[in-house]
C-alpha positions, 0 to 999 in steps of 0.5 A: 500499500502506498500513502501519498501525503500522509501525516503522522508524528515525526520529520519525514527523513526516513530515518525512523519510518515515521511520517512527518506532520508537517509536510508531504510525505511518500510512505510504502507499507507492506502486506502487514501495514508495516512502514518500509519506505518513508520520504519527505518532499524534499527526498522522495524522487516522485514527490519531487518531481509531483511538486515540480510540475513536471509530471503532471497531466497536460489538462493540469496546465490549462485546467477548465475547473480552476473557478469557485463556482462549479457544477460539481456538488462540492469541491475538496482540497488540502487545508494547508493553513488550517490554523487560520480557521480553527486551531483545534483542528490543527492536529497534524492529521490532516484537514480537508477544505470542502466547499458545497456547491448544491443542495445534494452536497449539503444533504451528503455533508449534513448526513456524515457531519455527525462522524466528522470533526468540522469548522464551518467557514465562509466560503469568502474565507475558504477560497481567499488567496488560495491560488490552487483554486483559481490557477493552474499549476505552472508549466515546467519547461523541462516536461517534455524532456523528462518524458523522453527520458522516462521513456528510455532510462530505468526509474532509479536512473531517470530520477538520479538524472532529474532529481539528484540528491545535491548539497542544497536538497540536504541542506533543505532536508536538515533544516526541515528536520531541525525545525520539526524536531525543535517545534519551530516548523510552522513559524519558520515556514511562515517566515520563509513564505514571507520572504520569498513573497508568497501567501 
């Protein structure tokens, strides 16, 4: 079994076979449910590829559904900054935003609400400054060459070529682990976003 973006209770460095609560990880479990591989977005090659937008489907670069009002019953997506809405939900288990679009969607949520933990948030607040709601991912100019290599290279060779374990990667991983273990990860992440001009 493979869990992508699973969140539990360590740093995601792979050293302890547990998963970091603070950022995306890739976990592989054997048939008995024992974790046999766990690495974070700074180390796992598939996550590095995914978050670099190099392996997305072509439609992802020009998604026709990037708008608030949709024909679906509801829209679900990650709530990375849950503490902005309800600090009680910031338990490192992962929180999902749900934007209800229809009466049927409201009925479904009503049926399950007794079995879930939730906080009601206005649609305006839920979608404010959420670029993934309105904008497609950026096209990676190297995508075509990546897929040319994907057809000819073995997986290990492909990822070693495109996502090598550089000094920068090791430093970023070490910084993440340090921040997580010292309890300052969220503060450091918010500070880094401000410095880099992100939301």
